[in-house]
N, C-alpha and C positions, 0 to 999 in steps of 0.2 A: 438287723443287717450288720455284718462285721465291718468295723472301721479299720481298713487295712493300713492306712497311714498312721493311725494311733498305735496300732499293734507294732508296726515297724519302729516307731519311736521308743516304745517300751522295750523292745528287743535291744535297741542301742543302749538304753539305760542299764539293762542287765549286763551287757558286755562291758560297760564302763565301771560298774559298781564293784569295788573290792570286797565289800561285805554285804550280803543279802540276807534278810530275815523274812521268813514266810509265816503268816498267821492264818491257820485254816480253821474252818468251822463246819457245821452240820451239813451245809449245802454240798460240800465236796464229797462227803460220805453218801449223801442221798443219791448221787450219780452212780454209786456202786450198788444201789438198791437197799441201803441201810435206812430204815425208817428214822425220821427225826424223833427226838425224845417223846414228844406228844403224839406224833403219828403212830408210834408203836403201841399206844393204848387202844388196841382193837380187840375184837372177839371177847373172850372172857374178861379181859382187862378194861374194856371200854367204860365200865361204870366207875372207875377210879380216877381221881385227879392225881397229877404227878406228885403233889405234896403229900398224898396219902400213901405213897410208896417210897419216895426218895428222901427220907429223913431218918435220922437216928431214932427219933421218937416213934416213928412208924415201925421201924425194925424191932425195937425193944417191945412194942405192944403186940406185933404180929410177925415174928421172925420167919415163920414158915411161909406166910403169904409173900413177904417181900423177897425172900430168897427164891421162891418159885418164879416171881416176876423177872428177876435178873437171870435165872436159869433159862427162862423163855427167850430173853434177849440174846443170851449167849448162843443158844441153838440157832437163832436167826442169823447170827454173824457167820456161822459155819457155812452158810449157803452163798456168801458173797466174796468177791475178790477185789483187790485194789484196781482202780480204774486207770485210764491213760494219764490222768493228771497226777496221781500218786507216783506212777512209774516215771514220768518225766522229771519230777522233782528228785527222786532217788537217783536217776541216771545223771542228772546235772551235778548233784552232790558228789557222786563217784568220780566224775570227770574233773571236778574242781574242789579237791579236799580243802576244808577249812573256810570256804567262801560262803556257804549256805547254812543257816540255822533254821530249823523247822520247829515252830511252836504250834501245837494243836489244842483246840477245845474238845476234840473228839476223843471218845474212850474206846473206840472199836479196834485199835491196833492196826489199821490198814496202812498207815504210813510206815510203821515198823515192818510189816509183812512185805511191803514194796522194796524195802532195803535201807530205810532210814532208822537204824537201830537207836541212834542217839536223839530221837525226837523228844522234845520237851512236852510232856503230856500234862497240861495244866489241870485237867479235871480227872486225872487218874486213868485206870485201866479196867475196863469191864471184864477182862479175861483173868484178872488176878483177884485175890482176896487177902485179907489180913485179920488179925484179932480185933474184936469189937472193943474189948477193954484192955488196959495195959497188961501185957502177958506176964504171967508168973513163971517161976522156974519149971513148972509142970506143963506149960503150954508149948508143946513142940508140934511141928507140922506132921511128924511121924513118931509114934502112931497117933492117929486122930480118929475120933469117934464119928462115923458116918451119920448123916442125917440131913435134914433141911431146916436150918443150916448145920454143917458139921460143927463139932465142938471138942473142947478138951475133955478127955474122959475122966480127968481128976477133979478139976474145979468147975467145969461146965462153961467156961469162956467160949463164946461163939465166934465163928468166922463170918466176915461180912465182905461184900464186894468192895474192891479198892477203887471206888469212885468218890468224887466229891458230892456229898448230899447237900440239899438245901439247908442253909444255916451254918455250913462248915466253911472254914477258910481254905484257900488254895494251899497245896503243899508248899511250905516255905522255900526249900531249895529250888523247886521247879519254877516258882514265880520269880525268885531272885535271878535265876538264869535267863528267864524270859525278859525281864526288865533290862538286864545287861545287854542282851541281844538287840533290844529295841533302841537302847541308847547308843549302841556302837555301830549300827548298820548305816549304810549309804542309801539303801533301797529296801523298802518293805512291800511285799506282795501280800495283800489281804484277800484271802480266797474263800468264797462260799460262806461268809458269815454275815449276819444281819447287823452286827455291831451293837446289839442291845444288852449283851451279857457282860457285866463288869465283875472283876477288874480286867478281864482279858481284853475287852474292847479298848481300854485306855492305853494299851500298848501302841496302837496306831497313833494316838495323840502324842505319846512320848517320842516316837520316831519322827513325827512331823515337827515337833518343837525343837528337836535336836538337829534339824536341817536335812533329814533324809527325805528322799522322794517316796511318796506313798501311792501305790497302784492298787485299785480295787478290781478284782476279777469276780464278777457276780452278774448273772443275767437280770437280777432285780436290784432296784435302788437299796442302799443301806444307810444306816445312821452314821457311817463313817465317810460318806461321799464328800462331806464338807472339807475334809482335810486331804483329799486325794489330789494328786497331780494328774492322774488319769483314771478313768473308769472304763474298763472293758466289759461290755454287757454280753458276756459269753459264759457258758458252763466251763468249769475247770478242766474237765476231761477233753474238751475241744480246744480251749485256749492255751493251756500250759504247754502241751507238746509243741505248738507253733512258737511260743515264746522261748522255750528252753532248749529244744533240740538244735544241735550244731552250734550252740552258744559256748 
């Protein structure tokens, strides 16, 4: 049941906050029909553990297999669209330039497609790729040798998905920007994330410790509820338009 009074209170906090940071997770994309990482291991891929596909070691051992897995996920993304929650955030940012910073753990590009081109993508982009090894002077994106994965026709350096694999650090510039946004915000909306993946989840603690209000938007309890000033137990696509439209 929707808590109308609590939702109204959060709307007022949004109106009052000069700087708002949003941290989004897999639950928000799931509302668009994007399978969560582990839920995507179906069909031919059901016999694999995520760690057997999403590591540099796995890619080097079985590059064709891992590339095919990510190609499968990219094809699935072509069938989905940003939902009302994505669109509400993008519309708010357009109406209030400079007030909202969007940080996402998602790699699907839905926030960007909705209109938030400056989204801070902590875990990279599923739709992009880059060189596996440090590129040499011969490693140019054009011409490139087609294949699964594509490679440099001179030295054989392979292309890999531009996502953060298990065991890899978050991109330094992206995480620095995210930390700065968490430290500087007056209000943080944490949307559709369980709060178990670090260091991303730690951003909510940073905002809380710096005195910002923290609001959880999630139909299920999360590990970040303890630092929340309010928990709205609603899906993002339902809740965010009510919070942000006409604000």
